[in-house]
N, C-alpha and C positions, 0 to 999 in steps of 0.2 A: 350318801356319798361313801365311796370306798376306794382304797388304795392298797398297794403292797409296799411295805417298808423293809428294806434290806438291812443286814446286820451293821453295815457301816454307819448308818444313820443312828441306830439304837446305841451303838458303842459310843459315838460322838456325843449323844445326848447325856450319857452316863458319866463322861469324863470331862469335868469342867475346864480342864487345861487344853482340850482338843481345839484346834483352830476352827473347826466347824461346829463347836458346841452350841453357839447361840442359834443358828439356823435350825439345827437338829432338834434343839429343845423347843423352839417356837413351833416347829411342825408338830411335835407330839402334843403340845399344849393346844394348838388349833384342832387337832384330831379329837381331843377330849371335849373341847368347847362345841364342836360341831357333831359330836357323837358319831364320828366316822367309823365305818367298818374297816378294820385294818386286817388284811389277810396276809398270812405268812406261811412258808413251809416250816415244818416243825424243827428243822436243822437250825433255825434262827436261835433257839435256846442255847445250843452248843456254841455257836459262833459268837453270840453276845457274852456268855460266860467266859470263854477263852480270850476273847478280844479285850474285855475289860480287865480281867486278871492279868493278862500279858502286859497291857499298857501300864497299869497301876502297880504291877508286881505284888498283888495281894489276892489270894484265892477266894477269900470270903466275899470280897466286893464283887467279883465276878459271878459268884453263885447268887448273890442278892440281886444283881442286875437281871440275871435270867429269870428269876422268880417274878421281878417286876414286869418283865415282858409278858410272861405267862398270864399274869393277872391284869394286864392292861385292859381297861374297859373297852368293849367292842372288838377285841381280837378274836380272830378265827384262825386256828392253826390247822394246816392241812398236812396229812401224812404224805411223806416223800414217795413212798412206794406206789401210791395211787397214780402218780404222773411220771414215774421213772422213765418209761420208754420215750414219752414226749420230750423229757428233759435231755435224754441222750441225743436225740435228733437236734434239738436246740443247741446243745454244747458243741456238737461236731460241726454243724452247719455255720455257726457264728463264732467259732473258736473261743468259747467261753470256758472259764473254770467250772468245775462240777457244781459247786454250790450256787454260783451265779446263774447257771442254767436253770436251777430249781426255782429261783425267784422270778426269772424271766417267764418260765412256763406257767407259774402261778398267776402272773400278771396277765398272760395270754388267755389262760383258761377262764380267769375271773373277769376278763374284758375291762381291765382298769390299768391305771398308771403304776409303774414301778418307780419308787423314789429311792435314790441312792446317792452316795458321795463318791463312789468308785468310778474314777475317770475311764478306766478300761471298759467297765460295763456300760457306761453312758455312751461310749463310741460304738462298741460291738453289738450291744443288745438293741439299739435303736432300729435296726432292720427287722427285728422280731417282735417288738412290743413298744408301747409308749413308755418312754423313760424320761425321768426328770430329776433335777436336784431338789432338795428341800426349798431352797430360796426361790427357785423358778416356779415350783408347785404353789408355794404361798403367794407369789406375785400374780399367778393366774386366778387366784381367789379374789384378789383385790378388785373393787369396781374400777372400770375404765373411765377416765375423765376426758 
């Protein structure tokens, strides 16, 4: 099992007061339990560090969060330069922010689902890749009765 997890999910998982914390944390716990392969562009480290530090107003916490992502079991970090041209096409064709286009491109190249909490990415990226929220991704794992 493999998936791409964008920075919004990681940040939410590291910030207990975030409204989406429970589903983000559950997603990461499930990835650990299933030994999932988590694929991310290397910019995730910067985005998580900045996002956590900005939200909590504490630089050290952001740096620790980035290290935890880097050391997450099963993580595979892809260099952004390797798929920059494809990301430019994805960004301009689907009107995505630059970093969002990197995650979408990683999901496309990896032929897997991108999990995000970003509403804009959920809407715009769905034409380019399979995109899901953590809650929806977890629901799809549950056996159907």
